[in-house]
C-alpha positions, 0 to 999 in steps of 0.5 A: 614745259611751256603752257598754251592751248587746251588739249582738243576734246576730240583727242581726249575722247580718243585717249578715253576710247584707248583705255576702253579698248585696253591700251593702256592707261594715258596720263591725265590730261593737261593744258598746253604741249605735253613733253614725253620722254622716250627711254630707252627700251625696257628691260623685258624688251629683250637683248638687241642681239647680233653685231653693232656695225656702228653709225651708218656711214656720213654721206655728207647729205644736205641737212636742210630738211625737205619741205612737206605739204599738208592738203592746200598747204606748204611746211617750208622750213626757214632760219629758226622755223617753219613757215606754213604758206597756202596755195594763194601765197598766203602765210596760214601760221608759224613755228618757231624752233626752241633756241639754238634748235636745228630741224633735221627732218619733218614728216607729214600724215594727212590721216589725222583728224583736224586740230591733232598733229598731223606735221612732225618735226625732228630736232636737234637741240642743246639738251639733245633730241626731240619730235615735235607734233604740230597742227595744220597752222604749227602750232604745238601739240606736244614734244617729246624727247628722243634718244636720235635726231635720225628723221621720223616717218609716220603712218598707222597710228604712230610716229617711228624714229631710230636710235641705235639698235632701237625703233621707238614708236610714239603716240602721234596724238600725244606723243607718248610711247608706243612701242619700243623694237630691239633690232640686231644693229645700227637702223636706218630711217624706217619707211612704212610701205602698204597705202593707208587702205592697207593695215593702216600703212602699220607695217615697216622696212628698216635696213640694219647693216647687210639685211632689210627687216621688217617691223610688223603690228602686235596689237598695240605694239609693234614685232620685229618680223621678217628679214632679208639679207642683201648684199650690200649695207643699207643707207635708204629704203623706198617704196612706192605702191603695196608690191614695189620696194627698193633698197640703196646701200654701200658699195654703192647699189639697189636691191628689190626687195620682194613684193608685198604679197610674199612676207619678208622669210625668216632667218635662215634665208637665202640673200635676196635674189631680186634686180640689183645693179650698181649705182654711180656714186654714193646717193644723198638723197631718198630716192624717188620710186615711180612704181606705176606711171599709169597710176595716181601714184606718179604723180597723176601718170606723167611720167610717160616715160617709165611704164611699169615703175623707175627708179630716180636718184642721185649723187655727186655729178650724176642724176639718173632713172632706173627701170623697177623691173629689170634695172636697165638705165632710162636714163643717166645725166652726167654733169660732168666738170659741173660737180652738181650734187643732187641732194633732192627730188621731186616729180612732176606731172609734166614727166620731169623730175625736178632735182631742185635740191643740188648744191656746189663744191665751188660755191652756188647752187642750181634747180634743174628740170631732167627728163630722158630728153635733156635738162634744163636749168630753172634758177640758180644761185649765187657763188659763194659758201656751198649750199644746198636747195631740199626736195621741192613741191610743186604746186596744182599751178606748176610753181616750185618751193623749196627751202634753202639751206643759208635761209630763204624760200626758192620760187621758180614757174615750172611746166609741172601744173595738172588738173589736180589742186595741191602739192606734189611731190614723191607719191601723187595726189593719192597718196598725198592728199589723205587716205589711199582710195581703192586702187582702181584701173584709171587708164584709159577711161573712169574717173581718177579718184585724187584723195579721200579724208574723214571729214571731222574727228568726232564720230557724232557728225552726220552729214546731209547736203553739200554744194559748190562755192567755185571750186570749194565744197560747202557741206552742212549736216548735224553733229552732237554739241552741248545742248544736244544734235546742232547744225554744223557746216563747213568748207574745204578747199578744192585739195580737200583741206578744212577751210573752216567747220563749225557747228551752230547752235540754237537754243530755241530750237529742240534738239533731233531736229530734220538735217539741213536742206540745202547749202550754197553760195550767195554773193560775194562768196557768203554762203546760205545754209537752209535748215527745217524746224517744226515751226519755220525755216531757218536761213542761216547767212554766212560770211566766207570765212563762216562766221554769221552775217543772220539768223533768219527765222521765215515762213507766213504761216504756222505750222509749217514743214519745209520739204526740198530746197535749192540755192540758185545761180543767181544767190539766195534760194528755193524751198517747197513746204506745206502748211498741214492743216488747211482748209478744204480747197486750198493749196497746202504746198508752196514755193518760198523764194529766197533772195540773196539777202535772205529775206522771203519772196512772195509764197507761190502755191503749187496747184496741179490742174489733176489733184493734190500735188507733194512735191520732194525735190527742187531745183532752179536755173536762171529763168525759174524752178523745177519742181518733181513730186508725187500727183495723182497721175504718179511722178511729176516734174513741173517746170516753173517760171521765175514768178512761179507760173507753171510752163510744162508738166511731164509725168514718168511713167513706171518711175519709182522716186526721185534721187536727183534733180538738177538744170544745166546751163541752157535749161535742160533737166537732168531727172535721176530715179529708181525704177519700179520693181527691181532695183535700176536706174533711170535718166530722163532729160526735159529740154527748155521747152518740156520735151522729154528724152530717156538717157541711159539706164542702168539694171541692179543699181540703186542711184544716190545723187545727180550733179552737173558740172558748169561746164557741162555734163556732170556725173552719178553717184549710186548708194555702193559709192560708184561714180559714172561720168555723165554726158551733157547728152544723158550718157553714162561713162563707165563707172569708177569704185570710190570706195568699199564699205561706204554709202553714197550720200551726195554729189556736188560739182565743181569745175573739173571734177566733183566730190562725193559723200560718203556714209558707213555703210550702217544705216544711220551710222555717224561719220563721213568721208569726202572724195575728189574725183575728176570727172569725164575724160579727165585720167590719169593719162589724160593729165599724163605727160606731155598732155599737161595744160593740152586741150585737144579738141573733137569731144562730140556726142559720140567721140571723146577726144584724146591725148597721147601722154608721151607725145601730146599729139591730139586724137578722137576715139568714139563712145561706147555703141548704145550711148544716149546721144539726144532724144531718140538717138544713140551713137553707133560707130561713133555717129548719133542715130536713131535707136 
């Protein structure tokens, strides 16, 4: 076994945790990738029983494994290895296979922590079969010998591989054997059903001879569950959402399994009496199941023709789609004399099926795009030896990527781009970009939650603030380091991938410091982090890649207490703080401007004509600052010029505290507050001249954060992780519930959407979840089918622009009556009127 980098510390912690939980002894930590032999079933596994029907039929399928995506990265097979390419076409990493090895399958699982194995490659070598666990840059974390070269599948903290009449479950962290399940006969490749939000995706289907069997959790192991006899020999299994599953087999046909809510019956049981229909011929690629075409599981709801669900599959000279509910054909495309063998499928956000995996008996290959309206050839290869193209990936801009069995990567431009960044293939952004969020009705209305993921594998991380750097997210907080608490910051791609994540210890700072107050951009994509300390402010200036440019300590007087901070549009930031113990008659609260170079500007005294003023929030815009705080007459919002002179002062009668403060490009201030008395949310808008107006309010709601979209409007996040789209006039649209058992913490707006930050419900509990959502009208319907790339006019204070997915036709729909649309105005029948 080769030597390599030391195993990550977080993996060691997880292994220690398993020993404490009684999941068995783990081997001692060793340097470099692990080699873990996987033996046949132990003696106590029991006899497989039944009749071994022998190997599965040889379907002469494409030998080139389909590329997989992990957040914003594509893992593309190539001769002798694996290339990792980012959305910006930059190479991120590369893995060379062992000499003479050929891959038989790839699987990606974004549910693992950063730095651990998240991509799993099955290889055929001269010495037998093996599985390699690779991290997000294709670095080898472990490898294990396995009895068969069938492609592995992953989910539910297990990597599963079928070998003859057994299924082996491996630990994704180190490749160690976790369980062996004996089956009645030779098994197909297992598939997981139930999303990552349902039992960790830990339930599985496996096809054997004339039945489908269920594998279910049994403590740390797996056990054989129910059995559903079917009138065909299973060759391919596929699942869509939690209630959709199909099995394809020989003779060519399809049968629907019982819904997920109805567990498979134990023998003896009648044969499955679900929908069954014949296919035109044998299937040579994994089927594509589109479960709900108005939901995220169908790549943004793009397949306007499939309604309640569809099965897409292809073979020799044909490609077709059938309705899941009754087996009715949607379209069947006959290639005629061309003899096109479909060997890979992908679903685009434009409502088309990209059967880019295809090869020809007479040589050459092609990539096509098909839907009920017809088929179009996108790219073709030269005549010559037979070749095949694996199932393609489609990125957010509509580029198509695929691997060719003869070597090389195929690239083509399509119309499949959508509003969500990332790679779309067989499952959509919700299922393919991280742990699935709580299912919601996203069509029509509401925000479409795109993905959720853990920010850090270490349970000692406590996030505090978030900011935007273009379409990327900046996050800062604290984590436990070698010397106690340390400042931590990260930059994440719009699709959820971590560009960099690191701690910034400082021996001069005491453990248990207050969390950072602000994180945001400087010029040239540099990053500013502002952290308070007992005696000064710490300003950390970073490169776009997270390297330290300067670590400054600012504050002209000691002691100094920083209370709130913000970054400013021109670059730099501002902090409001206090000097305890100042002489009577002297102002004890100040504003500290910070230049784009990190230098502190002249301090501005925050005096108030009515008496003492204690700031709690600060925001900035091109012409100055806005500060909220408590004065003698209650909660007050004050507008200051860039030089610090007060321009206006607005008291907020009846408001208890500020939860969010932001200023848009026009100088309108949005103030999110809680109301005195029962739990309630209130919005106040103050124009650039200091004139206040009332936005929407909500009862029985605790606000957590406010963020404004650079393009106008924004969103409000509640403590219960409900996300309310916010119009430029202060109207709150119906919410989307983003996550259960999570406390809303922060919100950052980026072009086209927001990042919501949450923590476990327990007060002060470590750990964090990041959720990316589209904002204001960008639902799965708005991004569907013929609406991809269409900008519909008609947006107004009391009207919403719409687009019909099936036709691409634009329209206008009125907003709800009673929504705020201006000072003292509300919407009535689509028009603005006095309250």
